[in-house]
Backbone bond lengths (Angstrom), bond angles and torsions (degrees), N, CA, C in turn:
res aa  C-N    CA-C-N  psi(-1)  N-CA   C-N-CA  omega(-1)  CA-C   N-CA-C  phi
1 M - - - 1.451 - - 1.521 111.55 -
2 S 1.331 115.24 -44.35 1.461 118.44 -174.12 1.524 111.52 -64.26
3 T 1.322 115.68 -34.39 1.457 117.99 -178.36 1.525 111.64 -70.54
4 M 1.348 117.01 -23.10 1.457 119.70 -179.36 1.531 111.11 -64.81
5 K 1.346 117.93 -48.82 1.467 121.01 178.53 1.527 110.61 -64.72
6 K 1.329 116.41 -37.71 1.462 120.38 -179.74 1.531 110.37 -65.78
7 E 1.337 116.45 -40.34 1.465 120.49 177.46 1.526 111.01 -65.87
8 I 1.333 116.81 -40.99 1.464 120.31 177.08 1.521 109.46 -59.19
9 Y 1.345 116.52 -43.27 1.458 120.45 178.34 1.523 110.82 -59.28
10 Q 1.339 116.26 -49.61 1.464 120.28 -174.67 1.529 113.12 -70.51
11 K 1.330 117.31 -38.05 1.473 120.18 -173.38 1.526 114.00 -88.86
12 T 1.338 118.84 -33.04 1.466 119.67 -175.61 1.524 113.80 -116.45
13 V 1.332 117.53 -42.45 1.463 120.45 -175.01 1.529 111.42 -71.32
14 V 1.319 117.86 -44.31 1.466 121.42 -178.88 1.533 111.86 -59.25
15 P 1.352 119.18 -51.31 1.475 117.68 178.75 1.536 112.82 -64.12
16 A 1.337 117.25 -36.64 1.468 119.94 179.69 1.526 111.15 -64.42
17 L 1.337 117.21 -43.86 1.464 121.02 178.95 1.529 110.70 -66.66
18 Q 1.338 116.77 -38.39 1.465 120.04 -179.52 1.529 110.31 -64.32
19 Q 1.322 116.40 -38.89 1.460 119.96 179.16 1.534 110.67 -73.52
20 Q 1.338 117.28 -42.54 1.461 121.25 -175.61 1.527 112.17 -65.21
21 F 1.338 117.12 -43.63 1.461 120.38 -175.10 1.530 113.28 -103.25
22 G 1.327 118.11 -3.59 1.458 121.98 175.81 1.518 113.96 66.92
23 Y 1.333 117.35 42.93 1.460 120.37 178.40 1.522 109.67 -71.84
24 K 1.322 116.82 134.40 1.457 121.82 178.32 1.536 110.78 -85.23
25 N 1.331 115.78 -33.06 1.450 121.64 -175.72 1.531 109.34 -113.39
26 V 1.328 116.97 141.65 1.460 121.57 -179.75 1.534 110.99 -63.80
27 M 1.319 117.79 -28.90 1.467 121.30 -178.04 1.534 112.33 -72.77
28 Q 1.329 117.86 -14.35 1.464 120.90 178.07 1.526 111.75 -78.98
29 I 1.315 117.88 -19.45 1.461 122.11 -175.50 1.525 109.08 -67.55
30 P 1.340 117.60 128.28 1.469 120.14 -179.54 1.524 111.97 -62.30
31 R 1.319 115.64 146.68 1.462 121.15 176.89 1.523 109.12 -140.28
32 L 1.296 115.74 159.11 1.456 121.56 177.72 1.524 107.64 -79.82
33 Q 1.345 116.71 120.41 1.459 120.13 -176.30 1.522 112.66 -92.24
34 K 1.339 116.55 -43.74 1.460 119.89 -179.38 1.517 109.90 -162.20
35 I 1.322 115.59 162.74 1.456 122.94 174.08 1.529 106.79 -123.37
36 V 1.331 115.94 126.37 1.465 121.18 179.78 1.518 107.98 -113.23
37 I 1.335 116.42 124.86 1.458 122.19 178.77 1.520 107.42 -113.44
38 N 1.326 116.22 123.87 1.461 122.01 -174.63 1.526 110.24 -126.09
39 M 1.321 116.03 134.18 1.462 121.65 173.62 1.519 107.62 -121.76
40 G 1.314 117.01 111.61 1.448 121.50 174.86 1.518 108.59 -91.20
41 V 1.321 116.27 120.24 1.457 120.78 -176.94 1.520 107.69 -121.06
42 G 1.323 116.45 86.32 1.457 120.79 -178.30 1.514 113.31 -63.94
43 E 1.315 116.25 -28.27 1.468 120.80 -179.79 1.528 111.86 -68.37
44 A 1.327 117.20 -14.38 1.458 121.51 -177.79 1.529 112.47 -65.18
45 A 1.339 117.87 -19.09 1.464 120.69 178.63 1.527 110.53 -62.58
46 S 1.333 116.92 -33.63 1.462 119.84 -179.45 1.526 112.88 -105.04
47 N 1.328 117.98 -20.10 1.457 121.28 -176.31 1.529 109.36 -133.99
48 R 1.307 116.64 103.02 1.468 122.91 -175.74 1.534 112.22 -65.13
49 K 1.331 117.70 -28.54 1.467 121.06 -177.61 1.527 112.00 -62.73
50 V 1.327 117.67 -31.51 1.461 121.56 179.85 1.531 109.98 -64.64
51 L 1.316 117.24 -41.73 1.465 121.38 178.37 1.525 110.70 -65.65
52 D 1.332 116.59 -41.54 1.465 119.92 177.87 1.519 111.24 -61.75
53 E 1.338 116.45 -38.35 1.465 120.77 177.97 1.529 110.82 -66.63
54 A 1.328 117.36 -39.78 1.469 121.20 178.14 1.529 110.60 -63.30
55 V 1.322 117.41 -41.89 1.466 121.68 178.37 1.527 109.87 -63.16
56 E 1.327 116.16 -42.29 1.463 121.11 179.76 1.534 111.34 -63.84
57 I 1.332 116.48 -41.49 1.466 121.41 179.84 1.527 110.21 -64.30
58 L 1.334 116.73 -47.97 1.465 119.63 -178.95 1.521 112.20 -63.00
59 S 1.320 117.64 -39.11 1.460 118.69 179.69 1.526 110.93 -69.50
60 A 1.337 118.24 -33.23 1.468 120.64 177.10 1.522 111.29 -69.14
61 V 1.335 116.99 -41.01 1.467 121.46 -176.46 1.526 111.48 -72.22
62 T 1.331 117.65 -40.72 1.462 120.63 -172.56 1.522 114.53 -99.61
63 G 1.325 117.83 -23.15 1.455 119.83 -175.65 1.509 113.16 79.49
64 Q 1.334 117.42 13.91 1.464 122.96 178.21 1.523 108.97 -128.61
65 K 1.325 115.16 156.91 1.461 119.38 177.43 1.525 109.32 -80.98
66 P 1.340 118.02 124.27 1.467 120.55 -179.21 1.523 112.59 -75.28
67 I 1.324 114.41 158.94 1.457 122.32 173.59 1.529 107.32 -95.58
68 V 1.317 116.99 133.33 1.468 120.61 176.12 1.520 108.05 -82.30
69 T 1.337 116.31 123.14 1.465 120.41 177.90 1.512 108.72 -88.93
70 K 1.321 115.43 140.07 1.472 120.95 -174.65 1.522 110.90 -115.47
71 A 1.321 114.91 153.86 1.467 120.81 178.57 1.527 109.24 -67.92
72 S 1.333 116.19 137.57 1.464 119.81 -179.28 1.522 112.07 -100.07
73 L 1.323 117.62 -9.36 1.459 122.21 -178.78 1.525 110.82 -133.55
74 D 1.325 115.49 156.78 1.466 121.36 170.10 1.522 107.73 -89.95
75 I 1.337 117.15 123.76 1.463 121.52 176.52 1.520 107.26 -129.62
76 S 1.324 115.44 105.66 1.459 119.79 -173.41 1.525 113.02 -68.45
77 N 1.334 118.05 -32.12 1.464 119.95 179.74 1.524 112.30 -62.56
78 F 1.327 116.96 -29.91 1.470 121.05 -179.79 1.534 111.41 -100.15
79 K 1.360 117.55 7.91 1.468 122.69 -177.02 1.529 110.49 53.66
80 L 1.332 114.70 45.77 1.453 122.04 -175.32 1.519 110.10 -114.58
81 R 1.328 115.59 130.54 1.460 120.46 176.48 1.522 109.09 -116.69
82 K 1.315 114.81 149.97 1.453 121.39 -179.88 1.534 110.02 -59.09
83 G 1.334 116.04 131.74 1.457 120.79 176.82 1.520 114.87 96.24
84 I 1.333 118.37 -7.56 1.462 120.57 178.49 1.524 109.09 -79.04
85 G 1.332 117.18 137.49 1.457 121.59 178.36 1.522 110.51 -68.29
86 I 1.338 116.71 125.71 1.472 120.54 -178.96 1.523 112.52 -127.55
87 G 1.326 117.92 10.68 1.450 120.20 179.69 1.514 111.19 -179.67
88 A 1.330 114.52 178.78 1.458 120.89 178.42 1.521 108.22 -144.78
89 K 1.339 115.67 147.86 1.463 118.68 177.97 1.519 110.81 -146.24
90 V 1.330 114.33 154.46 1.460 122.32 178.31 1.520 107.70 -133.04
91 T 1.328 116.93 137.48 1.454 122.22 174.38 1.522 107.76 -113.79
92 L 1.332 115.92 122.24 1.464 121.27 -177.43 1.525 110.47 -104.79
93 H 1.327 116.10 134.66 1.468 123.27 176.43 1.526 107.99 -130.72
94 G 1.304 117.14 164.74 1.464 122.67 170.13 1.518 114.36 59.43
95 D 1.339 115.48 -137.93 1.459 121.25 -175.71 1.529 112.28 -63.95
96 N 1.336 117.39 -36.13 1.470 119.59 177.12 1.526 110.65 -61.28
97 M 1.323 117.09 -38.84 1.456 122.07 179.31 1.527 110.18 -64.01
98 W 1.334 117.50 -48.80 1.464 121.01 -178.68 1.524 111.01 -65.17
99 D 1.332 116.68 -37.40 1.463 120.71 178.94 1.522 110.68 -65.22
100 F 1.338 116.88 -45.76 1.465 120.36 178.27 1.527 110.41 -63.02
101 L 1.329 118.25 -41.92 1.463 121.85 179.96 1.524 110.95 -59.35
102 Y 1.325 117.10 -44.64 1.461 120.83 178.99 1.531 110.56 -60.65
103 R 1.339 116.57 -49.49 1.468 120.21 -178.15 1.520 111.41 -65.56
104 F 1.329 117.89 -35.98 1.465 121.69 -179.33 1.526 111.02 -65.61
105 I 1.335 116.99 -47.51 1.468 120.84 -176.26 1.524 111.90 -73.81
106 N 1.328 117.65 -43.10 1.461 120.58 -171.31 1.523 114.94 -92.64
107 I 1.325 118.77 -22.43 1.458 120.24 -176.45 1.530 111.80 -116.89
108 S 1.328 118.05 -48.66 1.468 120.73 -172.95 1.523 113.47 -76.78
109 L 1.333 118.35 -47.92 1.473 120.39 -177.97 1.530 113.10 -59.67
110 P 1.336 119.70 -40.18 1.467 117.60 177.00 1.528 113.85 -63.77
111 R 1.332 118.04 -17.56 1.468 120.85 179.05 1.526 112.97 -84.11
112 V 1.325 118.42 -6.09 1.465 121.70 179.20 1.523 108.67 -71.43
113 R 1.332 115.33 131.82 1.458 120.21 -179.73 1.524 110.95 -68.61
114 D 1.317 118.33 137.79 1.470 124.87 179.14 1.530 111.81 52.80
115 F 1.313 116.93 45.27 1.472 121.10 -176.92 1.522 109.85 -78.61
116 R 1.325 116.69 125.07 1.463 121.89 179.37 1.526 111.82 -121.14
117 G 1.300 117.10 14.39 1.457 121.20 -178.65 1.524 110.33 113.15
118 L 1.319 115.23 161.62 1.463 120.81 179.50 1.526 109.70 -80.67
119 P 1.326 117.67 142.92 1.471 119.65 178.15 1.526 110.72 -67.55
120 R 1.327 116.40 144.81 1.460 121.64 -179.15 1.527 112.37 -83.55
121 R 1.303 117.92 -13.52 1.465 120.26 -173.29 1.534 114.07 -83.94
122 G 1.309 118.53 9.88 1.457 121.41 -177.80 1.516 114.81 -84.19
123 F 1.323 118.26 5.91 1.471 120.64 -179.11 1.520 110.70 -84.78
124 D 1.337 116.33 150.37 1.466 121.16 -173.77 1.526 114.50 -102.28
125 G 1.326 119.10 3.47 1.459 120.96 -178.68 1.511 112.80 99.12
126 R 1.330 117.24 -12.84 1.468 121.59 -179.74 1.526 112.35 -121.47
127 G 1.339 116.59 14.76 1.459 120.30 176.79 1.512 115.50 91.80
128 N 1.330 118.38 0.62 1.465 121.48 177.96 1.525 108.87 -92.36
129 Y 1.342 116.56 147.76 1.454 121.01 -175.61 1.523 109.88 -125.83
130 T 1.331 116.74 133.24 1.457 122.34 178.87 1.519 109.02 -128.42
131 L 1.331 115.70 136.78 1.449 119.64 175.33 1.523 109.43 -137.05
132 G 1.316 115.29 155.32 1.454 121.21 179.34 1.514 110.36 -106.96
133 I 1.313 115.48 138.33 1.460 122.41 175.46 1.528 106.46 -109.33
134 K 1.326 117.30 127.64 1.465 120.41 -176.27 1.522 113.55 -80.33
135 E 1.335 116.84 -31.38 1.467 120.58 -178.10 1.517 109.87 -128.80
136 Q 1.326 115.79 140.76 1.457 119.69 178.52 1.523 111.61 -83.21
137 T 1.330 117.80 -4.13 1.460 120.73 -175.78 1.528 113.55 -75.08
138 I 1.336 118.81 -6.80 1.471 119.66 178.37 1.523 111.56 -71.67
139 F 1.322 117.85 -17.00 1.459 121.34 179.96 1.526 109.43 -87.56
140 V 1.332 116.22 129.22 1.462 120.98 -176.57 1.527 112.59 -70.37
141 E 1.321 117.39 -17.89 1.466 120.64 -178.06 1.533 112.18 -73.03
142 I 1.320 117.24 -14.24 1.465 121.14 -175.17 1.518 109.88 -94.02
143 D 1.332 115.38 130.26 1.459 121.62 176.31 1.529 108.33 -82.57
144 I 1.322 116.36 114.32 1.470 121.51 -174.82 1.525 111.46 -64.14
145 E 1.331 117.39 -27.67 1.472 121.27 -178.37 1.528 112.13 -66.45
146 K 1.334 117.37 -28.95 1.469 121.09 -175.37 1.527 113.93 -89.29
147 I 1.347 117.65 -3.14 1.462 121.03 -175.89 1.526 110.20 -82.04
148 S 1.336 116.20 129.88 1.464 119.82 178.52 1.527 111.50 -94.15
149 Q 1.332 117.29 -28.76 1.465 121.26 177.82 1.520 109.65 -154.60
150 T 1.349 115.98 158.80 1.458 118.60 179.48 1.525 109.65 -81.75
151 L 1.309 114.52 134.01 1.457 121.65 179.37 1.520 108.38 -123.89
152 G 1.307 116.82 138.79 1.456 121.53 177.29 1.509 110.72 -96.24
153 M 1.321 115.12 173.65 1.460 119.89 178.21 1.518 109.46 -153.93
154 D 1.324 115.24 156.55 1.459 122.27 175.04 1.518 107.75 -109.25
155 I 1.326 115.95 133.95 1.458 121.29 178.47 1.520 107.65 -119.62
156 S 1.332 116.48 121.61 1.468 122.00 -179.94 1.519 109.24 -112.00
157 F 1.326 115.36 128.49 1.459 122.21 176.77 1.522 106.87 -104.46
158 V 1.323 117.18 108.64 1.456 122.98 -176.00 1.526 108.72 -95.21
159 T 1.345 115.63 122.01 1.455 121.19 -178.42 1.526 110.03 -116.42
160 S 1.317 115.55 170.11 1.460 119.95 176.08 1.528 110.91 -95.17
161 A 1.329 117.49 10.92 1.466 121.96 -179.34 1.526 110.17 -67.61
162 K 1.328 115.42 150.16 1.470 120.82 179.93 1.535 111.76 -90.72
163 T 1.337 117.77 -28.98 1.462 121.36 -177.78 1.530 109.88 -128.07
164 D 1.338 115.39 165.86 1.457 120.59 178.01 1.520 112.00 -65.03
165 D 1.333 117.15 -35.83 1.465 120.10 179.83 1.527 111.30 -63.11
166 E 1.335 116.57 -41.81 1.459 120.12 177.54 1.524 110.58 -65.72
167 G 1.320 116.82 -43.47 1.469 121.22 178.99 1.519 111.66 -63.19
168 R 1.332 116.76 -42.26 1.470 120.88 178.97 1.524 110.73 -64.17
169 A 1.338 116.96 -41.89 1.469 120.73 178.88 1.529 110.57 -63.32
170 L 1.318 116.83 -40.61 1.464 121.28 178.04 1.523 110.70 -62.06
171 L 1.331 116.69 -50.37 1.464 120.10 -176.72 1.523 111.76 -68.17
172 E 1.332 118.05 -35.94 1.465 120.18 175.72 1.527 110.26 -64.77
173 G 1.319 116.91 -38.19 1.461 121.00 177.33 1.518 111.85 -64.50
174 L 1.331 116.73 -31.72 1.467 121.22 178.25 1.527 112.13 -79.72
175 G 1.343 117.13 -7.55 1.463 119.41 174.76 1.510 115.48 109.32
176 F 1.338 118.98 12.14 1.459 120.69 178.89 1.528 109.61 -67.49
177 P 1.330 118.17 127.27 1.467 121.19 -179.83 1.529 111.45 -87.41
178 F 1.336 117.18 79.45 1.461 120.49 178.59 1.524 109.93 -74.42
179 R 1.337 115.90 152.23 1.457 120.26 175.33 1.520 109.16 -64.40
180 K 1.328 115.23 146.61 1.466 119.67 -178.69 1.524 111.03 -67.45
181 Q 1.331 116.11 -44.57 1.457 119.56 179.31 1.518 107.76 -139.06
182 E 1.316 115.99 137.02 1.458 121.34 -177.85 1.530 109.88 -69.20
183 V 1.330 116.29 128.46 1.464 122.08 177.88 1.524 108.07 -102.42
184 R 1.325 117.20 128.57 1.470 119.94 -179.05 1.494 111.67 -115.54
C-alpha cells in the first residue's frame, strides 16, 4: 500500500508540480517530509487510564510506539504539575508515513460522518497542513467496543514547500479531498 502513494507522487505529482510552478531543479519540488499525530489529553492529569488509552490508540493507528508528552509548567488552576503526562504523539517518516497517508485518505476519511471535504484554512503559511479529528473511531484499526470515551487528535502534514499554494498543490496531487470553496 505504501509504495502505491509513493509511486503516485514520483510518477504523476512530481511532473505536474514541476510544470505548474516551473521548477528548474528536481530538488526544488515540494515533498512530504513527515506526518505528526498528536493527542492532547488534559484529563490525564487526574486520570492516568485516559493517557494509557490514548497511547494504545495511537500505536494501533500508526503501528509505532508513541511518545508521552509531559507538562512543562505547574498550573494550579488546571491541577497540573510539571512532568505529568498530558498527551501522546507519533512522528511518521518513510514507508510508515506513506502507509498511514494511504489508509487515512482512502479508508479513514470516507468514514467521517457528513464529510464534505477537508477545510482549506489549515495551512500555516509555509506549506504545512494541520487538521483536527474529533473522534478516533474513523480509524478501522480501533476496536469500538474497548473505547471508554471519544478522544480527538491533530494530524500535521509537514512538507518542504515554501508557500501554501505549493503545499496545497502537493497535497491535492496526493489525493487530499479539499473543499471546493470555503464556507464561512
